[in-house]
N, CA, C and O atoms as a DFTB+ gen file, in Angstrom:
84 C
 N C O
     1  1       5.004       1.689     -11.535
     2  2       4.235       1.375     -10.051
     3  2       2.760       1.582     -10.473
     4  3       2.273       2.700     -10.640
     5  1       2.059       0.373     -10.639
     6  2       0.567       0.598     -11.052
     7  2      -0.239       0.711      -9.772
     8  3      -0.285      -0.319      -9.100
     9  1      -0.693       1.460      -9.448
    10  2      -1.834       1.554      -8.253
    11  2      -3.002       1.725      -8.804
    12  3      -3.218       2.665      -9.568
    13  1      -4.031       0.703      -8.436
    14  2      -5.727       0.940      -8.731
    15  2      -6.517       1.483      -7.419
    16  3      -6.102       1.340      -6.269
    17  1      -7.468       1.991      -7.708
    18  2      -8.429       2.525      -6.591
    19  2      -8.473       1.299      -5.731
    20  3      -8.469       1.499      -4.517
    21  1      -8.507       0.274      -6.087
    22  2      -8.817      -0.902      -5.030
    23  2      -7.146      -1.152      -4.289
    24  3      -7.061      -1.322      -3.073
    25  1      -6.167      -1.147      -4.986
    26  2      -5.212      -1.082      -4.474
    27  2      -4.661       0.112      -3.518
    28  3      -3.923      -0.046      -2.546
    29  1      -5.080       1.103      -3.911
    30  2      -4.579       2.262      -3.001
    31  2      -5.061       2.103      -1.718
    32  3      -4.388       2.499      -0.766
    33  1      -6.437       1.428      -1.519
    34  2      -6.550       1.017       0.062
    35  2      -5.688       0.340       0.711
    36  3      -5.347       0.652       1.851
    37  1      -5.089      -0.964      -0.106
    38  2      -4.270      -1.534       0.402
    39  2      -2.749      -0.925       0.409
    40  3      -1.821      -1.349       1.098
    41  1      -2.719      -0.157      -0.244
    42  2      -1.209       0.835      -0.417
    43  2      -1.057       1.135       1.108
    44  3      -0.025       0.853       1.718
    45  1      -2.215       1.763       1.727
    46  2      -1.816       2.201       3.204
    47  2      -1.382       1.375       4.158
    48  3      -0.653       1.733       5.084
    49  1      -1.880       0.029       3.952
    50  2      -1.364      -1.064       5.037
    51  2       0.191      -1.285       4.300
    52  3       1.208      -1.289       4.994
    53  1       0.226      -1.439       3.036
    54  2       1.643      -1.830       2.505
    55  2       2.480      -1.013       2.925
    56  3       3.586      -1.444       3.251
    57  1       2.188       0.388       3.036
    58  2       3.162       1.434       3.239
    59  2       3.547       1.387       4.963
    60  3       4.708       1.594       5.316
    61  1       2.578       1.129       5.866
    62  2       2.856       0.758       7.241
    63  2       3.673      -0.446       7.212
    64  3       4.668      -0.398       7.936
    65  1       3.470      -1.623       6.480
    66  2       4.205      -2.635       6.822
    67  2       5.350      -2.399       6.123
    68  3       6.256      -2.893       6.794
    69  1       5.729      -1.981       5.281
    70  2       7.168      -1.603       4.629
    71  2       8.001      -0.800       5.546
    72  3       9.223      -0.917       5.638
    73  1       7.201       0.097       6.281
    74  2       7.928       1.010       7.149
    75  2       8.566      -0.034       8.281
    76  3       9.753      -0.050       8.608
    77  1       7.672      -0.777       8.734
    78  2       8.007      -2.001       9.834
    79  2       9.106      -2.650       9.400
    80  3      10.062      -2.771      10.167
    81  1       9.149      -3.166       8.118
    82  2      10.036      -3.860       7.477
    83  2      10.012      -5.213       7.945
    84  3      10.780      -6.046       7.465
């Protein structure tokens, strides 16, 4: 899993979206 400083911010939203599925 490659996470960049720029993607890290999006990851926050990605994590929430993944939880909601």
